[in-house]
GUDOFI-680559 format. One record per residue (C-alpha): residue number from 1; residue in three letters; y, x, z. Coordinates in nm, 4 decimals, m for minus. Each point is the difference from the previous one (the first is absolute). Example, Ala and Ser with C-alpha at 12.3 -4.5 7.8 and 13.67 -1.06 7.14 Angstrom:
(1, ALA, (m0.4500, 1.2300, 0.7800))
(2, SER, (0.3440, 0.1370, m0.0660))
END
This chain:
(1, UNK, (m7.3736, m2.2300, 0.6520))
(2, UNK, (0.1557, 0.3332, 0.0318))
(3, UNK, (0.4048, 0.0350, m0.0164))
(4, UNK, (0.1552, 0.3415, m0.0668))
(5, UNK, (0.3379, 0.0745, 0.0797))
(6, UNK, (0.2544, m0.1576, m0.2377))
(7, UNK, (0.3189, 0.1720, m0.0833))
(8, UNK, (0.1571, m0.2859, m0.2096))
(9, UNK, (m0.0676, m0.3679, 0.0929))
(10, UNK, (0.2550, m0.1557, m0.2227))
(11, UNK, (m0.2588, m0.1995, m0.1867))
(12, UNK, (m0.3564, m0.0253, 0.0761))
(13, UNK, (m0.2442, m0.1612, m0.2678))
(14, UNK, (m0.3498, m0.1147, 0.0440))
(15, UNK, (m0.1885, 0.0157, m0.3265))
(16, UNK, (m0.2969, m0.2120, 0.1026))
(17, UNK, (0.0226, m0.2931, 0.2283))
(18, UNK, (m0.3449, 0.0568, 0.1596))
(19, UNK, (0.1279, 0.3244, 0.1840))
(20, UNK, (0.2864, m0.1828, 0.1709))
(21, UNK, (m0.0663, m0.0458, 0.3829))
(22, UNK, (0.1911, m0.1222, 0.2962))
(23, UNK, (0.0584, 0.2644, 0.2552))
(24, UNK, (0.1340, m0.0058, 0.3392))
(25, UNK, (0.3507, 0.1380, 0.0292))
(26, UNK, (m0.0743, 0.2532, 0.2718))
(27, UNK, (m0.2750, 0.1763, m0.2269))
(28, UNK, (0.2594, 0.0921, m0.2498))
(29, UNK, (0.1623, 0.3045, 0.1183))
(30, UNK, (0.1094, 0.3433, m0.1378))
(31, UNK, (0.0499, 0.3383, 0.1442))
(32, UNK, (0.3677, 0.0274, m0.1174))
(33, UNK, (0.1151, m0.3491, m0.0143))
(34, UNK, (m0.1316, m0.3319, 0.1377))
(35, UNK, (m0.0108, m0.2759, m0.2708))
(36, UNK, (m0.1106, m0.3572, 0.0442))
(37, UNK, (m0.1454, m0.1886, m0.3086))
(38, UNK, (0.0373, m0.3821, 0.0040))
(39, UNK, (m0.2543, m0.1805, m0.1953))
(40, UNK, (0.1525, m0.3043, m0.2388))
(41, UNK, (m0.1395, m0.2376, m0.2294))
(42, UNK, (0.0614, 0.1218, m0.3581))
(43, UNK, (0.0297, m0.2702, m0.2601))
(44, UNK, (m0.2366, 0.0530, m0.3003))
(45, UNK, (0.2652, m0.1786, m0.2494))
(46, UNK, (0.2090, 0.1461, m0.2607))
(47, UNK, (0.3379, m0.0998, m0.0699))
(48, UNK, (0.0708, m0.0470, m0.3663))
(49, UNK, (0.3554, m0.0431, m0.1225))
(50, UNK, (m0.0357, m0.2658, m0.2623))
(51, UNK, (0.2895, 0.0735, m0.2253))
(52, UNK, (0.1760, m0.2512, m0.2714))
(53, UNK, (m0.1383, 0.1333, m0.3312))
(54, UNK, (0.1875, m0.0218, m0.3115))
(55, UNK, (m0.0074, m0.3538, m0.1536))
(56, UNK, (0.1294, 0.0664, m0.3399))
(57, UNK, (0.3106, m0.1283, m0.1817))
(58, UNK, (0.1826, 0.3306, 0.1310))
(59, UNK, (0.0327, m0.1998, 0.3345))
(60, UNK, (0.0939, 0.2599, 0.2870))
(61, UNK, (0.0609, m0.2548, 0.2803))
(62, UNK, (m0.0967, m0.3497, 0.1211))
(63, UNK, (0.0922, m0.2565, 0.2618))
(64, UNK, (m0.2563, m0.0895, 0.2596))
(65, UNK, (0.0209, m0.3634, m0.0277))
(66, UNK, (m0.2969, m0.0950, 0.2441))
(67, UNK, (m0.2698, 0.1755, 0.1955))
(68, UNK, (m0.3776, m0.1599, 0.0307))
(69, UNK, (m0.0899, 0.2203, 0.2728))
(70, UNK, (0.1355, 0.1329, 0.3297))
(71, UNK, (m0.0474, 0.3125, 0.1880))
(72, UNK, (m0.3444, m0.0103, 0.1740))
(73, UNK, (m0.1755, m0.2093, m0.2875))
(74, UNK, (m0.3291, 0.0845, m0.1539))
(75, UNK, (0.0323, 0.0129, m0.3853))
(76, UNK, (m0.2814, 0.0271, m0.2509))
(77, UNK, (0.0244, 0.1432, m0.3517))
(78, UNK, (0.1960, m0.2130, m0.2470))
(79, UNK, (0.1597, m0.1962, 0.2977))
(80, UNK, (0.3503, m0.1032, m0.0756))
(81, UNK, (0.2374, 0.2177, 0.2076))
(82, UNK, (0.3569, m0.1116, m0.1013))
(83, UNK, (0.1947, m0.1251, m0.2892))
(84, UNK, (0.2880, 0.1905, m0.1259))
(85, UNK, (0.2497, m0.0823, m0.2868))
(86, UNK, (0.1579, 0.2210, m0.2505))
(87, UNK, (0.2817, m0.0900, m0.2378))
(88, UNK, (m0.2694, m0.1108, m0.2631))
(89, UNK, (m0.2858, m0.1581, 0.2118))
(90, UNK, (m0.1707, m0.0836, 0.3067))
(91, UNK, (m0.3208, 0.2004, 0.0789))
(92, UNK, (m0.2522, m0.0408, 0.2714))
(93, UNK, (m0.1276, 0.3240, 0.1502))
(94, UNK, (m0.3428, m0.0030, 0.1160))
(95, UNK, (m0.2038, 0.2486, 0.2218))
(96, UNK, (m0.1868, 0.3106, m0.1285))
(97, UNK, (m0.2056, 0.0367, 0.3307))
(98, UNK, (m0.2015, m0.1633, 0.2800))
(99, UNK, (0.1934, 0.0672, 0.3214))
(100, UNK, (0.2818, m0.1060, 0.2592))
(101, UNK, (0.3438, m0.0212, m0.0702))
(102, UNK, (0.1768, 0.2589, 0.2435))
(103, UNK, (0.3803, m0.0307, m0.1583))
(104, UNK, (0.2131, m0.1955, m0.2164))
(105, UNK, (0.2651, 0.2299, m0.1649))
(106, UNK, (0.2211, m0.2559, m0.0946))
(107, UNK, (0.1189, m0.3490, 0.1212))
(108, UNK, (0.0862, m0.3053, m0.2132))
(109, UNK, (0.2861, 0.0309, m0.2514))
(110, UNK, (m0.0262, 0.3633, 0.0275))
(111, UNK, (m0.0152, 0.2367, m0.2856))
(112, UNK, (m0.3078, 0.1782, m0.0566))
(113, UNK, (m0.0255, 0.3186, m0.2406))
(114, UNK, (m0.2781, 0.0761, m0.2387))
(115, UNK, (m0.1719, 0.3041, 0.1271))
(116, UNK, (0.0776, m0.0571, 0.3627))
(117, UNK, (m0.2287, m0.1243, 0.2787))
(118, UNK, (m0.0451, m0.3633, 0.0158))
(119, UNK, (m0.2406, m0.0459, 0.3039))
(120, UNK, (m0.2150, 0.2335, 0.2028))
(121, UNK, (m0.3630, m0.1080, 0.0045))
(122, UNK, (m0.2499, 0.1245, 0.2346))
(123, UNK, (m0.3457, 0.0419, m0.1567))
(124, UNK, (m0.3314, 0.1044, 0.1108))
(125, UNK, (m0.0368, 0.3569, m0.0512))
(126, UNK, (m0.3737, 0.0141, 0.0271))
(127, UNK, (m0.0251, m0.2200, m0.3016))
(128, UNK, (0.1722, 0.2366, m0.2182))
(129, UNK, (0.2279, m0.2371, m0.1646))
(130, UNK, (0.2925, 0.2011, m0.0423))
(131, UNK, (m0.0049, 0.3496, m0.1384))
(132, UNK, (0.2063, 0.2704, 0.1589))
(133, UNK, (0.2822, m0.0667, m0.2371))
(134, UNK, (0.0030, m0.3663, 0.0933))
(135, UNK, (0.1225, 0.0784, 0.3347))
(136, UNK, (0.3215, 0.1310, m0.1542))
(137, UNK, (0.0444, m0.2203, m0.2790))
(138, UNK, (m0.1653, m0.2443, m0.2091))
(139, UNK, (m0.1543, 0.1301, m0.3230))
(140, UNK, (0.0830, m0.1155, m0.3273))
(141, UNK, (m0.2401, m0.2685, m0.1488))
(142, UNK, (m0.1837, 0.0528, m0.3227))
(143, UNK, (m0.0091, m0.2698, m0.2647))
(144, UNK, (m0.3691, m0.0494, 0.0384))
(145, UNK, (0.0093, m0.0662, 0.3730))
(146, UNK, (0.0727, m0.3298, 0.1757))
(147, UNK, (0.3555, m0.0671, 0.0338))
(148, UNK, (0.0900, m0.0176, 0.3716))
(149, UNK, (0.3656, m0.1093, m0.0796))
(150, UNK, (0.0025, m0.3472, m0.1405))
(151, UNK, (0.2700, 0.0034, m0.2556))
(152, UNK, (0.0463, m0.3570, m0.1382))
(153, UNK, (0.0181, 0.0043, m0.3774))
(154, UNK, (m0.1979, 0.3438, m0.0228))
(155, UNK, (m0.2468, 0.0340, m0.2948))
(156, UNK, (m0.2775, m0.0445, 0.2673))
(157, UNK, (0.0544, m0.3318, 0.1723))
(158, UNK, (m0.2253, m0.0966, 0.2919))
(159, UNK, (0.0339, m0.1320, 0.3609))
(160, UNK, (m0.0682, 0.1879, 0.2878))
(161, UNK, (m0.3265, m0.2120, 0.0565))
(162, UNK, (m0.1098, 0.0527, m0.3641))
(163, UNK, (0.0672, 0.3904, 0.0535))
(164, UNK, (m0.1964, m0.0004, 0.3159))
(165, UNK, (m0.3004, m0.1549, m0.1654))
(166, UNK, (0.0090, 0.2538, m0.2852))
(167, UNK, (0.0258, 0.2609, 0.2648))
(168, UNK, (m0.2915, m0.1177, 0.1797))
(169, UNK, (m0.2219, m0.0150, m0.3078))
(170, UNK, (0.1446, 0.3430, m0.1362))
(171, UNK, (0.1559, m0.1560, m0.3036))
(172, UNK, (0.2812, 0.1838, m0.1780))
(173, UNK, (0.2627, m0.2904, m0.0822))
(174, UNK, (0.0820, 0.1918, m0.3008))
(175, UNK, (m0.3481, m0.1048, m0.1478))
(176, UNK, (0.0178, m0.3566, 0.0699))
(177, UNK, (0.1731, m0.2384, m0.2508))
(178, UNK, (0.2513, m0.2507, 0.1502))
(179, UNK, (m0.0256, m0.3535, m0.1008))
(180, UNK, (0.3104, m0.1097, 0.1924))
(181, UNK, (0.3620, m0.0402, m0.0812))
(182, UNK, (0.1320, 0.3469, m0.1593))
(183, UNK, (m0.3582, 0.1109, 0.0247))
(184, UNK, (m0.0059, m0.0423, 0.3803))
(185, UNK, (m0.3499, 0.0882, 0.1282))
(186, UNK, (m0.1331, m0.3044, 0.1993))
(187, UNK, (m0.2895, m0.0280, 0.2662))
(188, UNK, (m0.2200, m0.1587, m0.2726))
(189, UNK, (0.0439, 0.3350, m0.2303))
(190, UNK, (m0.1254, 0.2315, 0.2363))
(191, UNK, (m0.3147, m0.2312, 0.0849))
(192, UNK, (m0.0556, m0.0337, m0.3776))
(193, UNK, (0.0190, 0.3706, m0.0264))
(194, UNK, (m0.2457, 0.0447, 0.2717))
(195, UNK, (m0.2313, m0.2565, m0.1704))
(196, UNK, (0.0029, 0.2100, m0.3066))
(197, UNK, (m0.0795, 0.3135, 0.1871))
(198, UNK, (m0.2823, m0.1500, 0.2209))
(199, UNK, (m0.1420, m0.2579, m0.2500))
(200, UNK, (0.0708, m0.2822, 0.2524))
(201, UNK, (0.0921, m0.3432, m0.0989))
(202, UNK, (0.2966, m0.1469, 0.1374))
(203, UNK, (0.0747, m0.3853, 0.0385))
(204, UNK, (0.2979, m0.0943, m0.2050))
(205, UNK, (0.3366, 0.0021, 0.2093))
(206, UNK, (0.1175, m0.3583, 0.0514))
(207, UNK, (0.3189, m0.0751, m0.1687))
(208, UNK, (0.2742, m0.1092, 0.2177))
(209, UNK, (0.0812, m0.3652, m0.0824))
(210, UNK, (0.3623, m0.0715, m0.0857))
(211, UNK, (0.1267, m0.2691, 0.2125))
(212, UNK, (0.3349, m0.1766, m0.1469))
(213, UNK, (0.2726, m0.0507, 0.2204))
(214, UNK, (0.0620, m0.2770, 0.2172))
(215, UNK, (0.1771, m0.2886, m0.1793))
(216, UNK, (0.2093, m0.2380, 0.1235))
(217, UNK, (m0.1312, m0.3820, 0.0013))
(218, UNK, (0.1208, m0.2541, m0.2393))
(219, UNK, (0.1335, m0.1957, 0.2791))
(220, UNK, (0.2692, 0.2591, 0.0809))
(221, UNK, (0.1644, 0.0741, m0.3190))
(222, UNK, (0.2186, 0.3102, 0.0115))
(223, UNK, (0.3729, m0.0210, m0.0361))
(224, UNK, (0.1176, 0.1009, m0.3412))
(225, UNK, (0.1418, 0.3298, m0.0399))
(226, UNK, (0.3142, m0.1210, m0.1629))
(227, UNK, (0.1013, m0.2277, 0.2849))
(228, UNK, (m0.1170, 0.2681, 0.2765))
(229, UNK, (0.2990, 0.2417, m0.0140))
(230, UNK, (m0.0917, 0.3303, 0.1503))
(231, UNK, (0.2350, 0.1217, 0.3078))
(232, UNK, (0.0015, 0.3625, 0.0593))
(233, UNK, (m0.1572, 0.0739, 0.3527))
(234, UNK, (0.1612, 0.2948, 0.1848))
(235, UNK, (m0.2625, 0.2563, 0.1160))
(236, UNK, (m0.0808, m0.0675, 0.3564))
(237, UNK, (0.0354, 0.3520, 0.1574))
(238, UNK, (0.1585, 0.0751, 0.3416))
(239, UNK, (0.3789, 0.1200, m0.0322))
(240, UNK, (0.0778, 0.2741, 0.2287))
(241, UNK, (0.3388, 0.1525, 0.0364))
(242, UNK, (m0.0266, 0.3339, 0.1343))
(243, UNK, (0.3638, 0.0901, m0.0716))
(244, UNK, (m0.1140, 0.3689, m0.1424))
(245, UNK, (m0.0586, 0.1104, m0.3440))
(246, UNK, (m0.3710, 0.0673, m0.0915))
(247, UNK, (m0.1204, 0.2668, m0.2322))
(248, UNK, (m0.3399, m0.0287, m0.1583))
(249, UNK, (m0.1758, 0.2437, m0.2393))
(250, UNK, (m0.0690, m0.1209, m0.3625))
(251, UNK, (m0.3673, m0.0207, m0.0258))
(252, UNK, (m0.2795, m0.1719, m0.1645))
(253, UNK, (0.0702, m0.2018, m0.3057))
(254, UNK, (0.3661, m0.0117, 0.0775))
(255, UNK, (m0.0115, 0.3854, m0.0593))
(256, UNK, (m0.1635, m0.0366, m0.3369))
(257, UNK, (0.2626, m0.2561, m0.0904))
(258, UNK, (0.2728, 0.2409, 0.0682))
(259, UNK, (m0.1747, 0.2674, m0.2166))
(260, UNK, (m0.0756, m0.2720, m0.2953))
(261, UNK, (0.3571, m0.1251, 0.0189))
(262, UNK, (0.1687, 0.3189, m0.0122))
(263, UNK, (m0.1955, 0.1254, m0.2962))
(264, UNK, (0.1010, m0.3724, m0.1661))
(265, UNK, (0.3700, 0.0835, 0.0099))
(266, UNK, (m0.0580, 0.2711, m0.2619))
(267, UNK, (m0.1097, m0.2828, m0.2534))
(268, UNK, (0.2608, m0.1563, m0.1886))
(269, UNK, (m0.0743, m0.3947, 0.0311))
(270, UNK, (0.0697, m0.2847, m0.2070))
(271, UNK, (m0.0351, m0.3611, 0.0621))
(272, UNK, (m0.1264, m0.3054, m0.1612))
(273, UNK, (m0.0299, m0.3582, 0.1154))
(274, UNK, (m0.1340, m0.3159, m0.1284))
(275, UNK, (m0.1475, m0.3354, 0.1282))
(276, UNK, (m0.3511, m0.1484, m0.0405))
(277, UNK, (m0.1252, m0.3584, m0.0577))
(278, UNK, (m0.3040, 0.0051, 0.2356))
(279, UNK, (m0.0690, m0.3875, m0.0190))
(280, UNK, (m0.2995, 0.0288, m0.1842))
(281, UNK, (m0.1192, 0.3028, 0.1734))
(282, UNK, (0.0646, m0.1825, 0.3481))
(283, UNK, (m0.2195, m0.2861, m0.1249))
(284, UNK, (m0.2808, 0.2216, m0.1248))
(285, UNK, (m0.0177, 0.1935, 0.3450))
(286, UNK, (m0.0310, m0.3568, 0.1687))
(287, UNK, (m0.2856, m0.0602, m0.2178))
(288, UNK, (m0.1705, 0.3324, 0.0453))
(289, UNK, (0.0776, 0.0537, 0.3889))
(290, UNK, (m0.2711, m0.2408, 0.1444))
(291, UNK, (m0.2600, 0.2009, m0.2230))
(292, UNK, (0.1140, 0.3410, 0.1262))
(293, UNK, (m0.0294, m0.1359, 0.3557))
(294, UNK, (m0.3594, m0.0959, m0.0401))
(295, UNK, (m0.0455, 0.3729, m0.0974))
(296, UNK, (0.1726, 0.0904, 0.3140))
(297, UNK, (0.3063, 0.1433, m0.1699))
(298, UNK, (0.3531, m0.0901, 0.0362))
(299, UNK, (0.1725, m0.0351, m0.3397))
(300, UNK, (0.3585, 0.0653, m0.0153))
(301, UNK, (0.2632, 0.0206, m0.3043))
(302, UNK, (m0.0350, 0.3864, 0.0286))
(303, UNK, (m0.3251, 0.0532, m0.1701))
(304, UNK, (0.1536, m0.1943, m0.3153))
(305, UNK, (0.3138, 0.2157, 0.0232))
(306, UNK, (m0.1991, 0.3194, 0.0070))
(307, UNK, (m0.2421, m0.0944, m0.2845))
(308, UNK, (0.3014, m0.1098, m0.2079))
(309, UNK, (0.1860, 0.3295, 0.0680))
(310, UNK, (m0.3317, 0.1749, m0.1109))
(311, UNK, (m0.0213, m0.1861, m0.3105))
(312, UNK, (0.3422, 0.1100, m0.0662))
(313, UNK, (m0.0365, 0.3753, 0.0542))
(314, UNK, (m0.2865, m0.0069, m0.2860))
(315, UNK, (0.2961, m0.0775, m0.2316))
(316, UNK, (0.2438, 0.2065, 0.1666))
(317, UNK, (m0.1728, 0.3064, 0.1496))
(318, UNK, (0.3211, 0.2080, 0.0755))
(319, UNK, (0.0550, m0.2333, 0.2986))
(320, UNK, (m0.3195, 0.1132, 0.1349))
(321, UNK, (0.0762, 0.3863, m0.0383))
(322, UNK, (0.1300, 0.2808, 0.2114))
(323, UNK, (0.2548, 0.2744, m0.0878))
(324, UNK, (m0.0278, 0.3519, 0.1358))
(325, UNK, (0.2496, 0.1860, 0.2191))
(326, UNK, (0.1556, 0.1695, m0.2759))
(327, UNK, (0.0160, m0.2898, m0.2308))
(328, UNK, (m0.1935, 0.1592, m0.2590))
(329, UNK, (m0.3173, m0.1712, m0.0202))
(330, UNK, (m0.0935, m0.3929, 0.0324))
(331, UNK, (m0.3421, m0.0774, 0.1042))
(332, UNK, (m0.1434, m0.3413, m0.0862))
(333, UNK, (m0.2396, m0.1379, 0.2549))
(334, UNK, (m0.3327, m0.1313, m0.1123))
(335, UNK, (m0.0502, m0.2262, 0.3049))
(336, UNK, (0.2490, m0.2852, 0.1131))
(337, UNK, (m0.0057, 0.0670, 0.3829))
(338, UNK, (0.2623, m0.2459, 0.0936))
(339, UNK, (0.1586, 0.0081, 0.3274))
(340, UNK, (0.1088, m0.2860, 0.2207))
(341, UNK, (0.2844, 0.0627, 0.2653))
(342, UNK, (m0.1340, m0.1362, 0.3349))
(343, UNK, (0.2223, m0.0473, 0.3282))
(344, UNK, (m0.2095, 0.1015, 0.3019))
(345, UNK, (0.0780, 0.0925, 0.3746))
(346, UNK, (m0.0430, 0.3542, m0.1166))
(347, UNK, (0.2728, m0.0377, m0.2618))
(348, UNK, (0.0041, m0.0262, m0.3814))
(349, UNK, (m0.3263, 0.0925, m0.1606))
(350, UNK, (m0.0890, m0.0213, m0.3827))
(351, UNK, (m0.3800, m0.0150, m0.0493))
(352, UNK, (m0.1256, m0.0209, m0.3678))
(353, UNK, (m0.2460, m0.2022, m0.1744))
(354, UNK, (m0.2315, 0.2413, m0.1933))
(355, UNK, (m0.0699, m0.0498, m0.3685))
(356, UNK, (0.1386, m0.3419, m0.0366))
(357, UNK, (m0.0311, 0.0074, m0.3819))
(358, UNK, (m0.3798, m0.0475, 0.0485))
(359, UNK, (0.0305, m0.2512, 0.2776))
(360, UNK, (0.0068, m0.3750, 0.0072))
(361, UNK, (0.2582, m0.2172, 0.1788))
(362, UNK, (m0.2870, m0.0662, 0.2656))
(363, UNK, (m0.0642, 0.3878, 0.0294))
(364, UNK, (0.3536, 0.0569, 0.0664))
(365, UNK, (0.0241, m0.2919, 0.2693))
(366, UNK, (m0.3039, 0.1576, 0.1649))
(367, UNK, (0.1461, 0.3486, 0.0057))
(368, UNK, (0.3375, m0.1321, 0.1327))
(369, UNK, (m0.1718, m0.1808, 0.2679))
(370, UNK, (m0.1559, 0.3110, 0.1144))
(371, UNK, (0.3110, 0.2033, m0.0378))
(372, UNK, (0.2145, m0.2717, 0.2196))
(373, UNK, (m0.2781, 0.0161, 0.2624))
(374, UNK, (m0.0105, 0.3804, 0.0207))
(375, UNK, (0.4053, 0.0098, m0.0019))
(376, UNK, (0.0303, m0.2781, 0.2804))
(377, UNK, (m0.2343, 0.2280, 0.2220))
(378, UNK, (0.1534, 0.3418, m0.1175))
(379, UNK, (m0.3147, 0.1213, m0.1295))
(380, UNK, (0.0745, 0.0644, m0.3861))
(381, UNK, (m0.1394, 0.3353, m0.1127))
(382, UNK, (0.1281, 0.2613, m0.2316))
(383, UNK, (m0.1497, m0.1207, m0.3054))
(384, UNK, (0.1538, m0.3483, 0.0577))
(385, UNK, (0.3451, 0.1286, 0.0243))
(386, UNK, (m0.0027, 0.2918, m0.2901))
(387, UNK, (m0.0503, m0.0033, m0.3546))
(388, UNK, (0.2255, m0.2907, m0.0682))
(389, UNK, (0.1485, m0.0258, m0.3713))
(390, UNK, (0.2000, m0.3144, 0.0201))
(391, UNK, (0.1416, m0.2240, 0.2919))
(392, UNK, (0.1027, m0.3584, 0.0668))
(393, UNK, (0.1896, m0.0701, 0.3153))
(394, UNK, (m0.0092, m0.3746, 0.0820))
(395, UNK, (0.2915, m0.0367, 0.2366))
(396, UNK, (m0.0201, m0.3871, m0.0673))
(397, UNK, (m0.2480, m0.0306, 0.2730))
(398, UNK, (0.2763, 0.0805, 0.2703))
(399, UNK, (0.3121, m0.1396, m0.1949))
(400, UNK, (0.2435, 0.0763, m0.2781))
(401, UNK, (0.0127, m0.0439, m0.3625))
(402, UNK, (0.1063, 0.3198, m0.1444))
(403, UNK, (m0.0661, 0.3747, 0.1469))
(404, UNK, (0.1030, 0.3400, m0.1285))
(405, UNK, (m0.3396, 0.1826, 0.0070))
(406, UNK, (m0.0177, 0.3515, 0.0229))
(407, UNK, (m0.2643, 0.2020, m0.2073))
(408, UNK, (m0.2858, 0.1879, 0.1852))
(409, UNK, (m0.0486, 0.3301, m0.1458))
(410, UNK, (m0.1709, 0.1019, m0.2239))
(411, UNK, (m0.0030, m0.3550, m0.1295))
(412, UNK, (0.2781, m0.1067, m0.2446))
(413, UNK, (0.0340, m0.3462, 0.0581))
(414, UNK, (m0.0257, m0.2761, 0.2655))
(415, UNK, (0.0605, m0.3881, 0.0065))
(416, UNK, (0.1284, m0.1841, 0.3150))
(417, UNK, (m0.1027, m0.3936, 0.0008))
(418, UNK, (0.2015, m0.2433, 0.1482))
(419, UNK, (m0.0912, m0.3362, 0.1827))
(420, UNK, (m0.1284, m0.3026, m0.2119))
(421, UNK, (0.2725, m0.2756, 0.0186))
(422, UNK, (0.0086, m0.3522, m0.1354))
(423, UNK, (0.2992, m0.0204, m0.2485))
(424, UNK, (0.0996, m0.2614, m0.2534))
(425, UNK, (m0.0650, 0.1190, m0.3424))
(426, UNK, (m0.0098, m0.1589, m0.3498))
(427, UNK, (m0.2891, m0.0588, m0.2053))
(428, UNK, (m0.0278, 0.0158, m0.3582))
(429, UNK, (0.1146, m0.3648, m0.0346))
(430, UNK, (0.3055, 0.0823, 0.1994))
(431, UNK, (m0.1484, m0.1894, 0.3212))
(432, UNK, (0.0540, 0.1421, 0.3457))
(433, UNK, (m0.2983, 0.0668, 0.1746))
(434, UNK, (m0.0932, 0.1983, 0.3299))
(435, UNK, (m0.0898, 0.3496, m0.1090))
(436, UNK, (m0.1676, 0.2769, 0.2227))
(437, UNK, (0.2244, 0.3071, m0.0600))
(438, UNK, (m0.0437, 0.3619, 0.1113))
(439, UNK, (0.2409, 0.2617, m0.0693))
(440, UNK, (m0.1024, 0.3668, m0.0808))
(441, UNK, (0.1885, 0.3197, 0.0075))
(442, UNK, (m0.1270, 0.2941, m0.1651))
(443, UNK, (0.0996, 0.3779, 0.0642))
(444, UNK, (m0.1063, 0.2794, m0.2609))
(445, UNK, (0.0561, 0.3689, m0.0116))
(446, UNK, (0.2721, 0.0190, m0.2691))
(447, UNK, (m0.0799, 0.3617, m0.1138))
(448, UNK, (m0.3162, m0.1344, m0.2032))
(449, UNK, (0.0233, m0.3730, 0.0155))
(450, UNK, (0.2765, m0.1914, m0.1968))
(451, UNK, (0.1293, m0.3558, 0.0767))
(452, UNK, (m0.1636, m0.1407, m0.3090))
(453, UNK, (m0.3489, 0.1093, 0.0933))
(454, UNK, (0.0494, m0.1532, 0.3537))
(455, UNK, (0.1005, m0.3072, m0.1363))
(456, UNK, (m0.2633, m0.0377, m0.2420))
(457, UNK, (m0.2545, 0.0660, 0.2602))
(458, UNK, (0.1610, m0.2598, 0.2387))
(459, UNK, (m0.0239, m0.2556, m0.2742))
(460, UNK, (m0.3476, 0.0693, m0.0662))
(461, UNK, (m0.0992, 0.0005, 0.3817))
(462, UNK, (0.2228, m0.3317, m0.0031))
(463, UNK, (m0.2042, m0.1587, m0.2578))
(464, UNK, (m0.3148, 0.0443, 0.1740))
(465, UNK, (0.1332, m0.1693, 0.3131))
(466, UNK, (0.1458, m0.2924, m0.1543))
(467, UNK, (m0.2902, m0.0781, m0.2237))
(468, UNK, (m0.2937, 0.1379, 0.2140))
(469, UNK, (m0.2481, m0.1109, m0.2622))
(470, UNK, (0.1147, 0.2538, m0.2417))
(471, UNK, (m0.1184, 0.2681, 0.2508))
(472, UNK, (m0.3671, m0.0978, m0.0999))
(473, UNK, (0.0602, 0.1295, m0.3560))
(474, UNK, (0.0455, 0.3571, 0.1205))
(475, UNK, (m0.2078, 0.0058, 0.3185))
(476, UNK, (m0.2652, 0.2675, 0.0205))
END
C-alpha cells in the first residue's frame, strides 16, 4: 500500500473495508511531520433517534408512565417501548426498528414532547433498515403502512403480536376486516385472510368456555346487606410529614379536568332533583344477575340507568345535543354516547358507551365491564374517552345522596346518582313498606334547555326505572 504525504489529517475515511490494513507504528512516517495512526474497532451500528410522533387529538406533550425497556436491551419491531399518558388517553409506543437501546431521553413521570427524541436505537447499518433521514428523525407514517405506534382506540386496532404476524406475512392491516370489539383485528382474522389468499383450510378456532364465577356454598349463607352496615375503610398509605411544601405540575387526566371545568364555568347551569323508587328494579337485577354471571359479565344497576336514559333521549333529543361556541347553532347528535364518570388512581375519567340507542342492557353491561377494567389499569384509549353526548355520574358508589354535577362541554346535560337507601314509604293502600330509594340530581345548560324539558325527561327516565317491564315496549 502506497501512502502519500497527507496535508490535512482531520478526518480519514476508508471507503471499502477490504483496503484497511494493520500497520506497525514505525512504518508510518512523513518527511515534514511524524504522525502515528492507531487502529480502533469501528462499530457497524447506526444510531437512530426515535422521535415521538404526533398521536393526534392536538396532543403536544405526554407524561412517560412506564418504560418496558432499559439501556442495553435488544428490541424488535413492534416491541413495546413505553407507555405514555396525555390529558386524553394512555398510549403504548412500540419500536420501528430491530436494534439495541442506547439511550432513554426521559425518566418516569417526565414530560415528553411530540417531535423530540424518545429513545436512541442502534441498528445494523448493513441491513439498510433506516434511510439517511431516519438517523435524524423518524419519517412520518403513511396510512397504508403498519402502525408502529399502537394508539388504543385508533381505527386500526390490533395487538403488537397480531401486527408482527401481519408484517411477517406481508399483510396490510388496512386490508383485513376485524371481527373483534370495535373492529379490532384478531389473530384469527389474519389467519383467515391468509387462508383466502393461499386456499388453505384452517380448523375452526375453539371458543373460550365461559366459566361462571365461584359461588358460595349454601352451608354458609351470606349476611343480608341490610344488616351488614358498611364502614368506611381509610386508605392504607404511609403518612410522611416532611415539614416542607410540595409543588407538582398538573399533568395527565388532572390537566384535562382543569381545562374542561374551566370551560364549564361559561355555561349557565340549573339543577333539578328527584327521588326514584328502585324496589322493582332491585328485584329484577337479583333475578338477572346469576344469568349474567354465567355469561361472564357483572351486572350492576348502571346498564339499566344508561338504557333508560337513552330511551328518554329519544323523546327529548335536545338533551343529546351540543351548542357551538358562538351560541348560534345546535347540533342534535345521532348516537347516544353516554359517558360514565369513573374514579381511578389517575383521577376522574369519563369514558362513554357508544351507540346506546342500539344496544341491549346486556350489551351495555359487557361494555361497562371492559371500560372499568381498562380504567382500573389506566389503559383507556382516545376513542373511549372522546365523543360523549350525555353523562351519568354514579357518586352513590362512594357515598352521598345529592351532588351538584358540572356539565362536560360540549354536552348540555349531566345526571348525578346518589346511593340506594332503604327508606319507609307508603303504598297505594296507605301501608308503610321498605322502599329502595335513590336520589338523582340533574344539571342542564340553561341557554337551550328549560326546566320543564328537564323535568319531563326526568319523569320519563324515572318511570322506566320504577317499572322496568315498561322498557320492553321501547327496546330496540
